[in-house]
C-alpha positions as CSV (number, residue, x, y, z in Angstrom):
1,M,147.4,176.8,145.9
2,R,144.1,176.7,147.7
3,S,141.1,178.6,146.4
4,I,138.2,180.4,147.9
5,R,136.2,177.5,146.6
6,P,138.0,174.4,147.9
7,S,137.4,172.5,144.7
8,F,139.4,174.9,142.7
9,T,143.1,175.3,142.2
10,T,143.7,178.9,143.0
11,R,145.9,181.9,143.6
12,R,147.9,182.3,146.8
13,G,146.2,184.9,148.8
14,G,144.4,184.5,152.0
15,S,141.9,182.5,154.0
16,A,138.3,182.6,154.8
17,R,135.6,181.2,157.1
18,R,132.2,180.8,155.6
19,R,131.1,184.1,157.0
20,T,129.7,187.2,155.4
21,S,131.9,189.6,153.3
22,P,132.3,193.3,152.6
23,L,133.5,195.1,149.4
24,P,135.5,198.1,148.2
25,V,133.9,200.5,145.6
26,V,133.7,204.0,144.0
27,A,135.9,207.1,144.5
28,L,134.1,209.9,146.2
29,A,135.3,213.4,147.2
30,A,135.2,212.2,150.8
31,A,135.3,208.6,152.2
32,L,132.7,207.5,154.6
33,A,133.0,205.8,158.0
34,L,130.4,203.7,159.7
35,T,130.7,203.3,163.4
36,A,128.8,200.2,164.3
37,T,128.1,198.4,167.5
38,A,129.2,194.9,166.4
39,C,128.3,191.6,167.9
40,E,131.0,189.4,169.5
41,S,131.8,187.7,166.2
42,G,132.8,191.1,164.8
43,D,130.0,191.0,162.1
44,A,127.9,194.1,161.6
45,E,124.5,192.6,162.1
46,A,121.2,194.1,161.2
47,G,119.9,196.5,163.7
48,A,123.3,197.6,164.9
49,E,123.5,201.3,165.9
50,A,125.6,203.1,163.4
51,T,126.5,206.7,162.7
52,A,128.6,208.2,159.9
53,S,131.8,210.1,160.7
54,A,134.3,212.0,158.5
55,A,136.8,209.8,156.7
56,A,139.4,212.5,156.3
57,G,140.2,212.4,160.0
58,G,137.6,214.6,161.5
59,E,136.7,213.6,165.0
60,G,133.1,215.0,165.1
61,K,130.2,213.1,163.8
62,I,128.6,214.4,160.6
63,T,125.5,213.9,158.5
64,I,126.3,212.3,155.1
65,P,125.4,215.0,152.4
66,D,122.4,214.0,150.2
67,D,124.5,214.3,147.1
68,I,126.9,211.7,148.3
69,K,124.0,209.4,149.4
70,D,122.6,209.9,145.9
71,K,125.9,209.0,144.3
72,L,126.1,205.8,146.3
73,K,122.5,204.9,145.4
74,E,123.4,205.2,141.7
75,H,125.6,202.1,142.4
76,G,122.9,200.3,144.4
77,I,124.2,201.3,147.8
78,D,122.0,202.8,150.4
79,I,124.2,203.8,153.4
80,D,121.3,203.4,155.8
81,K,120.8,199.8,154.6
82,W,124.5,199.1,154.2
83,K,125.2,199.8,157.9
84,D,122.4,197.3,158.8
85,G,124.1,194.5,156.9
86,A,123.3,195.2,153.2
87,W,127.0,194.8,152.5
88,K,126.4,191.1,152.7
89,N,124.4,191.2,149.5
90,W,126.5,189.8,146.7
91,D,123.9,189.9,144.0
92,K,125.7,190.1,140.6
93,D,123.9,193.2,139.5
94,D,125.0,195.1,142.7
95,W,128.5,193.8,142.8
96,L,130.6,196.8,141.6
97,R,133.4,195.9,139.3
98,E,134.7,198.9,137.3
99,A,138.0,200.6,138.2
100,K,136.3,203.8,139.4
101,D,133.6,201.9,141.4
102,Y,135.3,201.5,144.8
103,I,133.7,202.3,148.1
104,N,134.8,200.8,151.5
105,P,132.9,202.4,154.4
106,I,134.6,201.7,157.7
107,I,132.6,199.5,160.1
108,E,134.5,200.0,163.4
109,G,135.1,196.8,165.3
110,L,134.3,194.5,162.4
111,W,137.9,193.2,162.3
112,D,138.2,191.8,165.8
113,P,140.9,189.2,166.8
114,D,138.5,186.3,166.2
115,R,137.5,187.4,162.8
116,M,141.1,188.0,161.8
117,R,142.3,184.7,163.1
118,E,139.6,182.7,161.3
119,A,140.0,184.3,157.9
120,E,140.9,181.9,155.1
121,D,142.9,182.2,151.9
122,P,141.4,183.2,148.5
123,D,144.4,181.9,146.6
124,R,144.7,180.9,143.1
125,G,147.0,178.2,141.8
126,V,148.1,176.4,138.7
127,D,148.7,172.8,137.7
128,D,150.5,171.2,134.8
129,S,147.5,171.4,132.5
130,D,147.2,175.1,133.2
131,L,150.7,175.7,131.8
132,S,150.6,173.2,128.9
133,G,149.8,175.9,126.3
134,D,152.5,178.3,127.4
135,Q,154.6,180.2,124.9
136,G,157.5,182.5,125.5
137,V,160.3,181.9,128.0
138,T,159.7,179.5,130.9
139,D,162.7,178.1,132.8
140,P,162.7,174.7,134.4
141,T,160.5,174.3,137.5
142,P,162.6,175.4,140.5
143,E,163.4,173.1,143.4
144,P,161.2,173.8,146.5
145,V,162.8,176.1,149.0
146,D,161.5,175.6,152.6
147,A,159.9,178.7,154.0
148,Q,161.7,180.0,157.0
149,A,159.9,181.6,160.0
150,V,160.6,185.3,160.4
151,S,161.8,185.9,164.0
152,P,159.5,188.0,166.2
153,A,159.0,190.7,166.8
154,Y,158.1,190.9,163.2
155,H,158.2,194.7,163.4
156,A,161.9,194.5,164.1
157,N,162.7,192.2,161.2
158,A,160.1,192.9,158.5
159,A,158.4,196.2,159.6
160,E,156.7,196.8,156.2
161,A,154.9,193.4,156.2
162,G,151.3,192.8,157.2
163,K,148.0,191.3,156.4
164,V,145.1,192.4,154.3
165,F,141.6,191.3,155.4
166,F,138.5,191.5,153.3
167,D,135.1,189.9,152.7
168,S,134.0,188.0,149.5
169,P,130.9,186.1,148.6
170,E,132.7,183.0,149.9
171,G,133.4,184.4,153.3
172,T,136.1,186.2,155.3
173,M,139.5,186.3,153.5
174,V,143.1,187.2,154.1
175,C,146.1,188.1,152.0
176,S,149.6,189.5,152.7
177,A,150.8,193.0,151.9
178,T,153.6,195.5,152.1
179,V,153.8,199.2,153.2
180,V,155.4,201.1,150.3
181,Q,156.8,204.6,149.9
182,D,154.7,207.4,148.4
183,P,156.8,209.9,146.4
184,A,153.9,212.4,146.8
185,N,154.1,212.2,150.6
186,P,157.8,211.5,151.5
187,G,158.2,209.8,154.9
188,K,154.4,209.9,155.4
189,S,153.1,207.2,153.1
190,N,149.6,205.7,153.6
191,M,150.1,203.3,150.6
192,V,150.0,199.5,150.7
193,W,151.0,197.0,147.9
194,T,149.2,193.7,147.5
195,A,147.9,191.3,144.8
196,G,145.0,192.3,142.5
197,H,143.1,189.1,143.4
198,C,143.1,190.3,147.1
199,V,140.9,193.3,146.3
200,H,139.0,192.4,143.1
201,A,137.5,189.1,141.8
202,G,138.6,189.7,138.2
203,K,136.5,189.0,135.2
204,S,133.8,187.0,137.1
205,G,133.1,189.6,139.8
206,G,133.9,193.0,141.3
207,W,135.5,194.7,144.2
208,Y,135.7,192.9,147.5
209,R,134.4,194.6,150.7
210,N,135.7,195.7,154.1
211,I,139.3,195.8,152.9
212,A,141.6,196.6,155.8
213,F,145.4,196.3,156.4
214,V,147.0,195.2,159.7
215,P,150.8,195.9,159.8
216,S,152.9,193.5,161.8
217,Y,150.0,191.2,162.5
218,N,150.7,189.0,165.6
219,D,153.9,190.9,166.0
220,K,155.2,188.6,168.8
221,G,154.5,185.4,166.8
222,M,152.0,183.9,169.2
223,G,150.7,180.4,168.5
224,S,147.1,179.6,167.6
225,A,146.2,178.7,171.2
226,E,147.6,181.9,172.6
227,L,145.8,184.0,169.9
228,E,142.4,182.6,171.0
229,N,142.7,184.9,174.1
230,A,144.7,187.7,172.5
231,T,143.6,191.3,172.7
232,K,143.1,193.4,169.6
233,E,146.2,195.4,170.6
234,Q,148.3,192.2,170.7
235,V,147.0,191.1,167.3
236,A,147.1,194.5,165.7
237,P,149.8,196.5,167.7
238,Y,149.9,199.2,165.0
239,G,146.2,199.4,164.4
240,V,143.7,198.5,161.7
241,W,144.0,200.6,158.6
242,W,141.0,200.7,156.2
243,A,141.4,201.2,152.5
244,D,139.7,204.5,151.4
245,W,140.8,203.9,147.9
246,A,142.1,200.9,145.9
247,R,143.3,200.4,142.3
248,T,144.3,197.3,140.4
249,S,145.2,196.8,136.8
250,D,142.6,197.0,134.0
251,Q,144.0,193.7,132.8
252,W,143.3,192.0,136.1
253,I,139.7,193.3,136.1
254,A,139.2,192.1,132.5
255,Q,141.2,188.8,132.6
256,G,141.7,187.7,136.2
257,G,140.2,184.3,137.2
258,P,140.2,182.0,140.2
259,T,142.3,179.2,138.6
260,G,145.1,178.7,136.1
261,G,147.1,181.8,135.4
262,D,144.5,184.1,134.0
263,G,145.6,187.7,134.5
264,A,148.6,186.7,136.7
265,P,151.2,188.9,135.0
266,Y,149.0,191.9,136.0
267,D,148.0,190.6,139.4
268,F,148.9,193.6,141.6
269,A,147.0,196.3,143.5
270,V,147.7,199.5,145.5
271,L,145.7,200.6,148.5
272,H,145.5,204.0,150.2
273,V,144.6,203.5,153.8
274,K,143.5,205.4,156.9
275,P,143.3,204.4,160.5
276,E,140.1,202.9,162.0
277,E,140.9,204.7,165.2
278,G,143.1,207.8,165.9
279,S,146.8,207.5,165.0
280,G,147.8,210.8,166.6
281,G,148.0,212.3,163.2
282,K,150.6,209.9,162.1
283,S,150.7,208.3,158.7
284,L,151.0,204.5,158.2
285,E,154.7,204.9,157.4
286,E,155.3,207.0,160.5
287,M,153.4,204.5,162.6
288,V,155.4,201.5,161.5
289,G,158.6,203.4,161.0
290,S,159.4,202.1,157.6
291,A,158.2,201.7,154.0
292,L,159.8,200.1,150.9
293,P,160.4,201.8,147.6
294,V,158.8,200.2,144.5
295,D,161.2,199.4,141.6
296,F,159.3,199.6,138.3
297,N,162.5,199.0,136.4
298,A,163.7,195.8,138.1
299,P,166.3,193.9,136.2
300,A,165.6,190.9,134.0
301,V,165.8,187.5,135.6
302,P,169.4,186.7,134.5
303,Q,170.6,189.8,136.3
304,V,168.8,189.1,139.6
305,D,170.9,187.1,142.1
306,S,168.2,186.6,144.7
307,L,164.6,187.5,145.6
308,K,163.0,187.3,149.0
309,A,159.2,186.6,149.2
310,I,157.5,187.4,152.5
311,G,154.0,186.5,153.7
312,Y,151.6,184.8,156.1
313,P,150.9,181.4,154.5
314,A,147.5,180.1,155.7
315,A,146.9,176.8,153.9
316,A,148.2,173.6,155.4
317,P,150.8,173.0,156.8
318,F,150.7,176.6,157.9
319,D,147.9,178.3,159.9
320,G,148.2,181.9,158.7
321,Q,149.1,183.3,162.1
322,K,152.9,183.6,161.6
323,L,155.2,185.4,159.1
324,F,157.5,183.4,156.8
325,Q,159.9,184.1,154.0
326,C,161.7,182.3,151.1
327,Q,164.8,183.4,149.3
328,D,165.9,182.0,146.0
329,K,167.4,182.9,142.6
330,P,164.5,183.6,140.3
331,G,163.6,181.9,137.1
332,R,161.1,182.9,134.4
333,L,157.5,181.8,133.9
334,S,155.5,182.7,130.8
335,I,151.8,182.2,131.2
336,N,151.0,183.8,127.8
337,A,153.4,184.9,125.0
338,S,151.7,188.3,124.7
339,A,151.9,189.1,128.4
340,P,155.0,189.9,130.5
341,T,157.1,187.0,131.7
342,M,156.8,186.5,135.5
343,Y,159.4,185.9,138.2
344,R,159.3,182.4,139.7
345,I,161.1,181.0,142.8
346,G,161.1,177.8,144.8
347,C,159.1,178.3,147.9
348,T,156.8,176.1,150.1
349,M,154.6,179.0,151.3
350,T,150.9,178.3,150.6
351,G,147.7,180.3,150.3
352,G,147.6,183.3,152.5
353,S,151.0,184.5,151.3
354,S,149.3,186.0,148.2
355,G,150.0,189.7,147.8
356,G,153.1,189.5,150.0
357,G,156.1,191.5,148.8
358,W,159.1,190.3,146.8
359,V,162.2,192.2,147.8
360,A,165.5,192.5,145.9
361,T,168.5,194.7,146.4
362,G,168.4,197.7,144.1
363,S,171.3,199.4,142.3
364,D,171.7,201.6,145.3
365,G,172.3,198.6,147.5
366,K,169.1,199.1,149.4
367,P,166.0,196.8,149.4
368,A,163.1,197.5,147.1
369,L,159.8,195.8,146.2
370,V,159.9,194.3,142.7
371,S,156.9,191.9,142.8
372,N,154.3,190.3,144.9
373,T,153.1,186.7,145.3
374,S,150.4,185.8,142.7
375,I,150.2,182.1,141.9
376,G,151.7,178.8,142.9
377,P,150.8,175.1,142.4
378,V,148.1,173.5,144.5
379,D,150.6,171.3,146.4
380,S,153.1,174.3,146.8
381,G,156.8,174.1,145.9
382,W,157.1,177.3,144.0
383,L,155.7,180.9,143.7
384,A,155.3,183.3,140.8
385,G,154.8,187.0,140.8
386,P,154.4,189.7,138.2
387,R,157.4,191.7,137.1
388,L,156.4,195.3,137.7
389,G,156.5,197.6,134.6
390,K,154.6,200.5,133.1
391,E,151.1,199.1,133.9
392,A,152.0,198.7,137.6
393,K,153.6,202.1,137.7
394,G,150.4,203.6,136.2
395,V,148.3,202.0,139.0
396,F,150.7,203.2,141.6
397,D,151.0,206.8,140.3
398,E,147.2,207.1,140.1
399,V,146.8,206.4,143.8
400,S,149.8,208.5,144.8
401,E,148.7,211.5,142.8
402,K,145.1,211.2,144.1
403,F,146.3,211.8,147.6
404,A,149.3,214.1,146.9
405,G,149.9,216.4,149.9
406,Q,147.3,214.7,152.1
């Protein structure tokens, strides 16, 4: 699959123009929101007027308490400078990478239709040499399965699907993602599932910035020409939801890399989100009307008849603007004998589909999320995703418990 750096083979994930990028970082008692007057490109340029507002849903403007400012400064982040464009500084020493180091101040208007449309994929991929040292169980390479377009309106046919946008040192990026149920807030989930490499750079970097989720992106399936003149309401009919907290696996942070299969069996992430603008008090699940349960005890490959992968492929021959899906009986892929074996299916979706949900029918006869797109070959043909187990459940539970009852 394509990489953020064109010369690499990379994970499937998203797309990016050579623009500036923002990052997610540390957990604080309250999230912060920056209201900025953005230029037409959607970037928050130096000199933009900005004020902080309460992240927990307060309508009134507030002054950021000195203790929170001090906490941010411990991590090299000065809110007054951040709002004036300091988020574009990707100096290695200031790029937060630890699990607890996640901040993602809202910059209102940053994700305008043009910036969303032009985002590129940060995908990872593998080639034959990457797999030559594999041990464990790996089934024969599956035959390619042609990706099928999801019929619009997407909300009527795949309500839980959407796009994750974010900024990296290489530019503006995009992945796919899924609204998932939150057992701590039944019927009112604000949780989103995606790939680890869509929120964190892995062993060579840290948290990405300006992470936001757009459910049912381009719901009516407009073509690229139409989208050039589309309004934000047409592109994001259910709003833009910023991540106020994110978690990925410790294994992805320690092992994840831009090529090969490094960290792929643990390449998953969970976001907790809140609306950029008022949602009338509704949660994300209430806004879109649906959320998928996550199955952390999915059956082994021989017991799975079919898996469906859903996403917005952005690398050629796709343009990232429309939703596609592939359905196939999975096989097994072992990147490392000491790591969990991954699911693998035939699928021609390309970069941009990373993070998109893999859905199977559970024992109760209802659909459930069992994986997400992680890697695929540079020239497409198949996809692989982690089989969700105790590590994934630990990441999920931590986010759910943090916002229980909220």
